[in-house]
C-alpha positions in Angstrom: 117.1 109.8 90.4 113.5 109.4 91.9 110.8 110.3 89.8 107.2 109.7 90.8 104.3 109.6 88.0 100.9 110.6 88.0 99.3 109.0 91.3 95.5 108.8 90.8 93.2 110.9 93.8 91.1 108.7 95.7 87.7 109.5 94.3 84.9 107.7 96.1 83.8 104.9 93.6 83.9 100.9 94.0 86.2 100.6 91.7 87.1 96.9 90.0 89.3 97.2 86.7 87.7 95.7 83.8 87.2 96.8 80.0 84.1 98.6 79.9 82.9 98.8 75.8 84.4 95.1 75.6 81.7 93.5 78.0 78.5 96.0 78.0 77.0 94.2 75.7 77.0 91.3 78.0 73.4 90.4 79.6 74.5 90.0 82.6 76.8 93.1 82.5 73.7 95.0 81.0 71.4 94.3 83.9 73.7 95.3 86.2 74.5 99.1 84.1 70.3 99.5 84.4 70.5 98.9 88.1 68.9 96.7 90.6 67.4 97.3 94.3 69.3 95.1 96.8 69.3 94.3 100.1 72.7 95.5 101.9 73.1 93.4 104.9 75.1 94.4 107.7 73.5 91.9 111.0 70.4 90.2 111.2 69.1 93.0 112.6 70.9 95.8 109.9 69.2 95.3 106.7 68.8 98.4 104.1 67.9 98.4 100.6 70.1 100.4 98.3 70.4 101.2 94.6 72.9 99.3 92.7 74.3 100.1 89.7 77.2 99.6 87.4 78.4 103.0 85.6 79.4 103.3 82.0 82.6 103.4 82.3 82.5 99.4 83.5 84.8 99.7 86.4 82.3 101.8 88.9 80.0 100.1 90.8 77.7 103.2 91.9 75.0 103.0 94.9 72.8 105.2 96.6 70.5 105.1 99.7 66.5 105.3 98.4 65.6 106.9 101.8 68.3 109.4 102.8 68.0 110.4 98.8 71.7 110.9 98.4 74.5 109.5 96.3 77.4 107.2 98.2 79.9 105.0 96.6 83.1 103.4 98.3 86.3 102.6 96.3 86.4 98.9 96.4 88.6 96.4 94.8 86.6 93.2 94.1 88.6 90.0 94.3 85.5 87.3 94.8 81.7 86.7 94.3 80.6 84.1 96.7 77.1 82.4 96.2 75.0 82.0 98.8 75.2 81.9 102.6 79.3 81.9 102.2 79.8 84.3 105.1 78.9 84.8 108.8 76.5 87.8 108.1 74.5 85.7 105.4 74.9 82.1 107.7 72.6 84.7 110.4 69.9 85.3 107.9 69.8 82.0 106.6 66.3 81.4 107.8 64.8 84.5 106.6 66.4 84.8 103.1 67.2 81.4 100.6 70.5 80.8 99.1 70.0 81.6 95.9 68.9 85.2 96.6 72.2 85.9 98.5 75.4 86.6 97.2 78.8 88.5 98.7 81.3 90.4 97.3 84.6 90.4 98.8 87.5 92.4 98.5 91.6 92.3 98.4 93.1 93.7 101.8 91.5 94.3 105.0 88.0 95.7 103.8 85.2 93.7 104.9 82.7 91.8 102.8 79.6 93.3 101.0 77.0 90.8 101.9 73.5 91.5 99.2 70.0 90.3 98.4 68.4 90.4 95.6 64.5 89.9 95.0 65.3 87.1 92.3 67.1 84.1 91.8 67.7 85.7 88.5 68.7 89.0 89.8 71.1 87.6 92.0 72.7 85.0 89.3 73.0 88.5 87.2 74.9 90.1 89.3 76.9 87.5 90.3 77.9 86.6 86.6 78.5 90.0 85.8 80.8 90.6 88.8 82.7 87.7 87.6 83.3 89.0 84.4 84.4 92.6 85.2 86.9 90.2 87.7 88.0 87.9 85.3 88.2 90.9 82.3 90.3 92.8 84.9 92.9 90.2 85.6 93.5 89.3 82.3 94.3 92.7 81.0 97.6 93.3 79.2 99.9 96.3 80.6 98.1 98.7 77.1 94.6 97.5 77.9 95.2 98.9 81.5 96.7 101.9 80.2 94.1 102.7 77.7 91.4 101.6 81.0 93.4 104.4 82.9 92.7 107.0 79.9 89.0 106.5 79.5 88.9 106.6 83.1 90.1 110.0 83.7 87.8 111.2 80.7 84.9 109.7 82.7 86.2 112.1 85.5 86.7 115.3 83.8 83.5 114.7 81.6 81.2 116.7 84.2 78.6 117.4 82.1 78.5 113.7 80.5 78.5 115.0 76.8 81.1 113.3 75.5 83.3 116.3 74.9 85.9 117.9 77.7 86.3 121.5 77.5 89.0 123.7 78.9 87.5 124.7 82.5 86.8 120.8 82.9 90.6 120.1 82.0 91.4 122.8 84.4 89.6 120.7 87.2 91.3 117.6 86.3 94.6 118.6 86.4 94.2 119.6 90.0 92.3 115.5 90.5 95.9 114.6 89.0 98.0 115.6 91.4 99.3 118.1 88.3 99.9 122.2 89.3 100.3 124.0 85.9 99.8 127.3 84.5 96.8 128.3 83.0 99.4 128.9 80.0 100.7 125.9 79.8 97.5 123.9 80.1 95.6 126.2 77.8 99.1 124.9 75.1 98.3 121.4 75.4 94.4 121.6 75.1 94.9 123.9 72.1 97.8 121.2 70.8 94.7 118.1 71.4 92.0 120.3 69.7 93.2 119.7 66.2 89.1 120.6 64.9 89.9 123.9 67.1 86.0 123.4 68.6 87.1 124.6 71.8 86.8 120.8 73.2 88.1 117.4 73.7 86.4 114.3 72.0 87.9 111.2 73.7 90.8 110.5 71.1 91.7 114.1 71.4 91.6 113.4 74.9 93.8 110.5 74.2 96.4 112.8 72.3 96.4 115.2 75.4 96.9 112.5 78.0 99.8 111.3 76.1 101.5 114.9 76.1 101.0 115.3 79.8 102.2 111.9 80.5 105.5 112.7 78.2 108.4 110.0 80.4 111.6 112.2 79.7 113.4 110.4 82.1 112.7 107.1 79.9 113.3 109.4 76.5 116.6 110.3 77.7 117.7 106.7 79.0 116.3 105.4 75.7 118.4 108.3 73.4 121.4 107.1 75.0 121.2 104.1 73.7 119.2 104.4 70.5 121.2 104.9 67.6 118.4 106.6 65.3 116.3 108.0 68.1 113.4 106.3 66.9 114.0 102.4 67.9 116.4 100.1 69.7 117.9 97.7 67.2 118.3 94.1 68.7 121.9 94.8 69.7 121.3 98.5 71.2 118.6 96.9 73.6 121.0 93.7 74.3 123.7 96.7 75.3 121.1 98.0 77.4 120.1 95.3 79.1 124.2 94.1 80.1 125.1 97.2 81.1 122.4 98.9 83.0 120.1 96.1 83.8 123.0 93.7 84.9 121.9 90.6 82.6 125.0 89.3 81.9 125.5 86.9 78.9 121.5 86.2 79.0 120.9 89.7 77.4 120.8 88.4 73.7 118.0 85.8 74.1 116.0 87.9 76.9 116.4 91.0 74.3 114.1 88.8 71.7 111.9 87.7 74.2 110.9 91.4 75.4 110.6 92.3 71.9 108.0 89.9 71.4 106.0 90.6 74.2 106.0 94.1 75.0 106.2 96.0 71.1 102.7 97.2 70.3 104.2 97.5 66.6 104.1 94.2 64.5 106.5 96.2 62.2 108.7 96.6 64.7 108.8 92.5 66.2 108.9 91.6 62.3 112.4 93.8 62.8 113.3 92.6 65.8 113.8 96.1 67.4 111.7 98.0 70.1 110.3 101.2 69.8 110.1 104.1 72.9 106.2 102.8 73.5 107.3 99.4 73.9 110.6 100.3 76.2 108.5 102.3 78.3 105.7 99.3 78.7 108.6 96.9 79.7 109.9 98.8 82.1 106.5 99.1 83.9 105.9 95.8 83.4 106.7 93.0 86.6 109.9 92.4 84.3 110.6 95.2 84.7 109.9 95.9 88.4 112.1 96.1 91.2 111.3 93.1 92.4 113.1 89.8 90.2 110.3 88.2 88.8 112.0 85.0 89.4 112.1 84.9 93.0 108.3 85.5 92.9 108.2 82.4 92.0 108.1 78.7 94.7 112.2 78.5 94.0 113.7 77.3 97.0 114.7 73.9 98.8 111.5 72.9 100.8 113.1 69.6 102.0 114.7 71.1 105.1 113.8 70.7 108.7 110.5 73.1 109.6 113.0 75.0 111.8 115.4 76.2 109.4 112.5 78.4 107.4 110.8 81.5 108.3 107.2 81.1 109.2 104.4 83.3 108.1 102.4 83.7 111.6 99.0 85.3 113.1 98.5 86.1 116.6 95.2 86.3 118.0 94.1 85.3 114.3 90.3 85.6 115.2 90.1 89.2 116.0 89.1 92.1 113.3 90.1 94.7 115.9 91.8 95.3 118.7 91.5 92.5 121.9 89.5 94.7 124.5 86.1 95.2 122.2 87.0 94.0 118.7 85.3 91.4 116.8 85.8 88.1 116.6 85.2 86.3 113.2 86.0 83.3 110.9 86.4 86.1 108.2 89.6 87.3 109.7 91.1 83.5 109.4 90.6 83.2 105.7 92.1 86.8 105.4 95.0 85.3 107.0 95.3 82.4 105.4 94.6 84.4 102.0 97.8 86.6 102.8 99.7 82.7 103.2 99.6 82.5 106.7 100.7 79.5 107.9 100.6 79.7 111.6 97.0 80.4 113.3 95.6 81.2 117.0 93.3 79.8 118.1 91.9 80.8 121.9 89.7 78.5 123.5 87.1 78.6 126.3 84.7 76.2 127.7 81.1 77.4 125.6 78.0 77.4 128.2 76.5 74.5 125.8 79.0 72.3 125.7 80.4 73.6 122.6 84.5 75.1 123.1 83.8 79.2 121.8 87.3 81.4 120.8 87.6 85.0 121.9 90.0 87.0 124.0 89.5 85.9 127.3 88.3 88.3 130.0 87.3 90.7 127.6 84.0 92.2 125.6 85.4 90.8 122.3 82.8 88.6 120.6 83.1 84.8 120.6 83.0 81.9 117.5 82.3 78.2 117.9 85.6 76.2 117.7 84.4 74.0 115.5 83.7 76.7 112.8 86.9 77.7 112.7 87.9 74.1 112.1 85.6 74.1 109.0 87.1 77.6 107.7 90.4 75.8 107.8 89.4 73.0 106.4 88.3 75.2 103.3 90.6 77.9 103.1 93.8 76.6 104.7 95.1 75.2 101.7 93.9 77.5 98.6 96.7 79.7 98.5 99.6 77.7 99.7 100.2 73.7 100.0 102.6 73.9 103.2 101.8 73.3 106.7 99.3 74.8 108.4 100.2 75.2 112.4 97.5 75.7 115.0 98.9 77.4 118.0 96.4 76.3 120.4 95.5 78.3 123.6 93.8 75.9 126.0 91.9 77.3 128.7 88.9 74.5 128.4 88.1 71.9 130.9 88.9 68.0 130.1 84.9 67.6 128.6 85.0 70.2 126.1 89.0 69.3 125.0 88.0 66.2 124.1 84.8 68.1 122.4 87.7 69.7 120.3 89.9 66.4 119.7 86.2 65.4 118.2 86.1 68.4 116.1 89.8 68.3 114.8 89.4 64.5 114.0 85.9 64.7 112.0 86.1 67.7 110.4 89.7 67.6 109.5 90.2 63.7 108.4 93.1 63.3 106.4 94.3 66.7 106.5 95.2 66.4 110.5 98.8 65.0 111.0 98.3 62.4 114.0 101.2 60.7 114.2 104.8 60.9 113.2 105.0 60.6 109.6 107.5 57.4 109.4 105.9 56.0 113.1 109.6 57.0 114.4 110.6 59.1 116.7 112.3 62.0 115.3 116.0 63.4 116.1 114.8 66.3 113.5 111.7 68.0 112.2 110.0 66.8 108.9 110.4 69.0 106.1 107.2 71.2 104.5 107.5 68.9 101.4 107.0 66.2 103.5 104.0 67.8 105.5 102.3 68.8 102.2 98.6 69.3 102.8 98.8 69.0 106.8 97.1 70.4 109.7 99.5 70.5 112.9 98.4 71.2 116.1 100.7 73.0 118.6 99.4 72.5 122.3 100.3 70.6 125.6 101.2 67.2 125.4 100.7 64.6 128.2 104.6 63.1 127.6 106.6 63.0 124.9 106.3 61.4 121.6 108.7 58.5 123.1 105.8 57.8 126.1 103.1 57.6 123.7 101.6 54.5 124.7 102.5 54.7 128.3 99.4 54.7 129.8 100.5 55.1 133.8 101.0 58.9 132.5 99.6 61.4 134.6 96.7 63.4 132.4 98.2 66.4 134.5 100.7 69.0 133.4 102.0 71.9 134.9 100.9 75.3 133.7 104.3 76.4 133.0 104.4 74.3 130.0 102.0 76.9 128.5 103.0 79.8 130.5 104.2 82.8 128.7 108.1 83.1 129.0 107.9 86.0 130.4 107.2 88.2 133.3 103.6 89.5 134.1 102.6 92.2 131.5 99.0 91.0 130.2 96.1 92.5 131.6 93.7 90.2 130.2 93.1 86.4 129.4 96.4 85.3 130.3 97.0 84.4 134.4 100.3 86.2 135.9 103.0 83.6 136.1 103.0 84.3 140.1 99.5 82.6 140.2 99.7 79.7 137.5 103.9 78.8 138.5 102.4 75.8 140.8 99.1 75.0 139.2 98.4 71.8 137.8 95.5 71.6 135.0 94.3 68.3 133.4 94.5 67.4 129.6 91.7 65.4 127.5 94.4 62.4 126.1 92.3 62.3 122.7 93.2 66.0 122.5 96.7 65.2 123.5 97.5 62.6 121.7 97.2 65.0 118.0 99.9 66.8 119.2 103.0 65.5 117.5 105.7 68.3 116.1 105.0 70.8 117.9 104.4 70.3 121.7 104.3 73.4 123.6 106.8 73.4 126.6 108.0 76.1 129.4 112.0 77.6 128.3 114.2 76.5 130.6 117.3 78.0 129.4 119.6 77.5 126.2 122.0 75.0 128.3 118.8 72.7 129.3 117.4 72.7 125.5 121.2 71.8 124.2 121.2 69.0 126.4 117.6 67.6 126.8 115.0 69.2 124.6 113.9 67.2 121.6 113.2 68.8 118.5 109.1 68.4 118.5 109.1 70.7 121.9 109.2 74.0 121.5 108.7 77.6 123.4 106.6 80.9 123.3 108.0 84.0 124.1 106.4 87.4 124.4 108.0 90.1 122.3 110.0 91.5 125.6 111.7 88.2 126.5 112.9 87.4 123.5 114.4 91.1 122.8 116.4 89.9 126.2 117.4 86.9 124.7 118.1 88.2 121.2 120.3 91.0 123.4 121.9 89.0 126.3 122.7 85.6 123.9 122.1 86.1 120.1 124.1 83.3 118.4 123.2 81.1 121.2 119.4 81.9 120.4 120.1 81.2 116.6 121.6 77.8 117.3 118.6 76.9 119.3 116.4 77.7 116.5 118.6 75.4 113.8 116.7 72.3 115.8 113.6 73.8 117.3 110.5 76.0 116.5 110.1 79.2 118.8 106.9 81.3 119.0 107.0 85.0 119.5 103.5 87.2 120.3 103.2 90.7 121.2 103.1 91.9 124.3 99.7 91.6 126.5 99.9 95.4 126.5 99.0 95.7 122.8 95.6 96.4 123.5 95.0 98.1 120.7 96.6 95.0 118.5 99.4 97.3 117.6 103.0 95.2 116.6 106.5 94.6 117.5 108.9 95.0 114.8 109.7 91.6 113.2 113.0 92.0 112.0 114.2 92.1 115.8 113.3 88.1 116.2 114.1 87.2 113.0 117.8 88.4 113.4 118.3 85.3 115.6 116.5 82.5 113.6 112.8 82.6 115.3 110.3 81.2 112.9 106.9 81.8 114.3 107.0 85.5 114.8 103.2 86.3 115.3 101.7 89.7 114.4 98.7 91.3 114.5 97.5 90.5 110.9 94.6 92.9 111.4 96.5 96.1 111.6 98.1 97.5 109.3 101.4 99.5 109.4 105.0 99.0 109.2 105.4 95.7 110.7 102.7 94.1 108.7 104.6 95.6 105.8 107.7 94.3 106.9 106.2 90.6 107.4 104.2 90.9 103.7 107.5 92.2 102.2 109.5 89.0 103.5 106.9 86.4 103.0 106.2 88.1 99.1 109.0 86.1 97.8 109.3 82.0 97.2 105.8 81.6 95.8 104.2 83.6 99.2 103.6 80.1 100.2 104.7 81.2 103.8 107.8 79.8 104.1 111.2 81.6 103.6 114.4 79.2 104.0 116.7 80.8 106.4 120.4 82.0 105.2 122.7 79.3 105.6 124.3 81.0 108.6 121.2 80.5 110.9 120.4 77.0 109.8 123.9 75.6 110.9 123.8 73.9 114.4 127.5 75.5 114.9 127.0 78.9 113.7 128.9 82.0 115.5 126.4 84.5 113.6 125.9 87.2 116.1 123.3 90.0 114.7 125.7 92.2 116.8 128.8 91.4 114.9 128.0 90.4 111.3 131.6 90.6 110.6 132.7 88.4 112.4 131.0 85.5 110.3 132.8 83.2 107.6 132.4 84.2 104.3 131.0 88.0 105.6 130.5 90.2 102.4 128.5 93.3 102.9 126.9 94.9 100.0 126.4 98.5 98.9 123.1 99.5 97.4 123.2 103.1 95.6 119.7 104.5 94.6 120.6 107.0 92.4 118.7 109.8 91.2 120.8 111.2 88.5 123.0 109.3 86.3 126.4 110.1 86.8 127.6 107.8 83.5 125.1 109.5 81.3 125.9 113.7 81.9 123.7 113.9 85.0 120.7 113.2 83.7 117.2 113.1 85.7 116.1 109.4 85.9 114.3 108.6 89.6 111.1 110.0 89.6 107.7 109.3 90.5 104.1 108.5 88.7 100.6 109.5 89.5 100.9 109.2 93.2 97.4 109.8 95.0 96.2 112.7 96.8 95.8 112.2 100.9 94.1 115.6 101.5 90.7 116.0 99.8 90.4 119.5 99.9 89.3 121.3 97.0 92.7 122.2 95.1 95.2 120.6 97.6 98.1 118.6 95.7 100.6 117.0 97.4 104.4 117.6 97.9 106.1 114.1 97.8 109.1 112.8 99.0 110.7 109.1 99.1 112.2 107.6 102.1 114.5 104.4 101.9 114.7 102.5 104.9 116.8 99.4 105.7 115.4 96.6 108.5 117.8 94.0 109.3 120.9 93.6 111.9 121.4 96.6 114.0 124.5 98.0 111.4 122.0 98.1 109.0 119.1 99.5 110.7 119.1 103.2 109.1 117.0 105.5 106.3 117.6 107.8 103.9 115.1 110.4 102.3 115.0 112.9 99.8 113.9 116.7 99.4 110.1 116.9 99.2 108.8 118.4 95.8 106.1 121.6 96.0 102.6 120.4 94.3 103.6 117.9 92.2 101.9 114.1 92.5 101.5 113.8 89.1 105.2 113.6 87.8 107.7 114.5 90.2 111.3 114.2 89.9 114.3 114.2 92.4 118.3 114.6 91.5 119.8 113.2 94.5 121.4 109.6 94.8 121.4 107.4 98.5 123.5 105.2 99.5 123.3 102.1 101.9 125.9 100.0 103.1 123.9 96.6 103.7 126.4 94.4 106.2 123.9 91.5 106.2 122.2 91.3 102.4 120.7 88.0 103.5 118.6 89.2 106.3 117.7 92.5 105.2 114.4 94.0 104.0 114.3 97.5 101.5 111.4 99.7 102.2 110.6 102.6 100.1 108.0 104.9 101.6 106.0 108.0 99.8 104.7 110.9 101.7 103.2 114.3 101.3 105.5 116.6 103.1 104.2 118.6 105.9 106.0 121.5 107.3 103.6 122.2 110.3 102.5 118.1 111.3 103.2 114.8 110.2 103.8 113.7 106.7 100.7 111.8 105.1 101.5 108.5 104.0 100.7 107.7 100.3 102.2 104.6 99.5 105.4 102.2 100.3 107.2 98.8 98.5 109.0 96.6 100.9 111.1 93.6 99.9 114.0 91.4 100.9 117.5 92.7 99.6 118.6 89.8 98.0 114.9 89.9 95.3 115.7 93.8 94.0 117.0 93.8 90.7 119.5 96.3 89.5 119.4 98.8 86.9 116.3 101.0 85.8 113.1 99.8 87.8 109.6 100.5 88.4 108.7 100.5 92.3 104.5 99.8 92.3 103.8 101.2 95.7 101.3 99.7 97.6 98.8 101.0 100.1 98.6 101.6 103.6 96.0 98.4 103.8 99.1 96.5 101.4 97.1 96.7 98.1 97.8 97.8 94.7 97.2 101.5 94.0 97.8 101.2 90.1 99.3 103.3 88.2 101.3 105.0 91.4 105.1 103.9 90.7 108.4 104.9 91.6 111.4 105.1 89.0 114.5 103.9 90.2 118.0 103.4 88.8 119.9 100.9 91.3 123.0 99.4 91.6 124.2 96.9 94.3 127.7 95.7 94.4 129.2 93.0 97.4 132.4 94.4 98.8 135.8 93.0 98.5 138.1 92.8 101.5 140.3 95.8 100.1 137.1 98.0 99.4 136.7 100.6 102.5 132.7 101.7 103.1 131.2 104.0 104.9 128.1 103.3 107.2 127.0 105.4 109.7 129.3 108.7 109.7 131.9 105.2 110.4 134.6 104.3 108.0 135.1 100.7 108.3 138.1 98.8 107.1 139.3 95.3 107.0 141.8 93.9 109.5 144.4 91.2 108.9 141.7 88.7 109.0 139.9 90.3 106.6 137.1 91.0 109.2 135.5 94.3 108.3 135.6 96.4 111.8 135.1 100.8 112.3 138.4 102.5 111.7 138.1 104.2 115.3 138.6 100.2 116.5 141.7 99.9 114.7 143.1 103.3 115.4 142.8 102.1 119.5 144.8 98.8 118.6 141.8 96.3 118.0 144.2 95.0 114.9 145.7 96.7 112.3 144.3 97.3 108.6 145.6 95.5 105.7 
């Protein structure tokens, strides 16, 4: 069953999860709570004074415009603080304000930085150190501390007159804020039970009791009761049984049960008795170990010693842009944000600058320009903060020879030893090196004069055909690229200095799979627009897969996507394309899939392709997954009610955020499960919607899926606010690889459209994953599948038409 629990309303406040009462005595935090007038800087010409103050909850930074006299605040998730001139905005005002007065708040997701200037170095340091302490506090909080802070947060919101008490009128407003639709009699009953002093108001401890009654998780309690002999606790043996029978842990359950008690049980007495209370059980289920994503697969665990071509590589298109590709801002921050998300292939569009320095922007458009050398300096600083594995710089070179040489100089001087300038062992490679061998290295992808074999041949001309770098596509770009008809016979000159820096990623035109198979070198690679790649995938999917076992291929969005929208990357992963470049600045389904794909393996930006996509003789076809040797489909069942336990409700949601801020508005949530994979696996199912309950809705439904290529599939859980007259509003989502799913009772911790966490919003599910045997029939899209005499799964309709007979 699906169950949604208490999704918080989006209150307009700057949020940082930190524990208020434990940091208020710190002198830096005291200054923040007293407040400061700081300059908020947006550009060299926009600098406004604002009054900033940390509120008593230790969570919220509030600021007010001195001139408008009107309070203004924004929900912000602070990731880090940079001191001095460490943003483009701060660099632009460096001559006006010294570094010791300046600092920058950096936020998770795509939210822009907040650049601030203090009146004195002491004041700047107080804010820098204070915010850092709050961030550290937030990161070190355990589940119980987070829950306690969450309760205090609700009390602060409900206590409108700030008298430390909450009357019944404030309680009713609180319930609306918490997405709870409750009649007045029920609300008054809870209030009266919590008001033990019969004073007509609740103080903080009474409010905690009220909140506990309000958030009673019946569905967790019922699961707990199923395994508890006395209804009060789970003995070690009972917890082992739960882990073995429900969570699918098998022989590991005994040792793990003891570890869970030590980790999550709040009662020291229970720990000594090797037992777990309901509170400890619920804490475990809400933890990372109780989440749908197998925590062992979040860590770096894959073999990183295979050729680069055997990995999917997290890749960005037009990396320099923060917005659309017609008028959007180019920014170094865009590179920083992409690299922080684990991106391992960034794009740089270079053009001749007016003063001899190459510039980067989307050519022939109104996008702003940034210096090439500044981008390379940014790469040096941020390339390996999140991942040690290699970064590929995809260079779109529109410069003349002179400024190409300037680019080569910048690359060598700024990057130094980071830049790969020659084959690792000095030999001509027969296969690409591995991510492990290339750790800490930056590779250049660009045109090259000749090949690695002719590196020292001085007789080679420095002219190369523009066909080598041409998009392998029909003319479809209205801006930066010349149409193929105009460039097919053109020659352009290359700087030898720049050409020599290209080692394992030489850009070449694609002349067909036959030529790639017989003549192409492993270090040569081609780029394809999304439409060309889709056509190749449709017409020759198996050949595309075999080609991608030896060479890299890069896919990029159509030039017609001037709004920087994205294509579905799954179509390209289905044929083994490694560098599937997306517009990282554009949130939505496509980036959810990309984030989901690369969330595994330590978020290192490299994911090993399935074995059948690494075999040079592979016969796998995305259109006929049932034909491959070792075909083993899986059934995913997401239960909305327990068939084995007398129909108990177990799937729910908790604390969903409000999407409509209109007074009295409460969400009508539904859950949709979407499968992305080979064409046969593309499907979705959804629950009905629950009227007026974003706090703890429950669905008594079951969703079943057959997945034919689980190794490639992604599963996306989406929660929406149902609207019968218009499009549903997005509430939250979470995407993960099918192979990373933990079966059993699991929480799905929802992410915002921007990909950031929205705690404590979650969906509670009970999942089973069964790999089907050859004698098991299965249903998919209303078609019955049965194995033929060779053990290959066929649609029953085809079998009846004489393709083969079932076993």
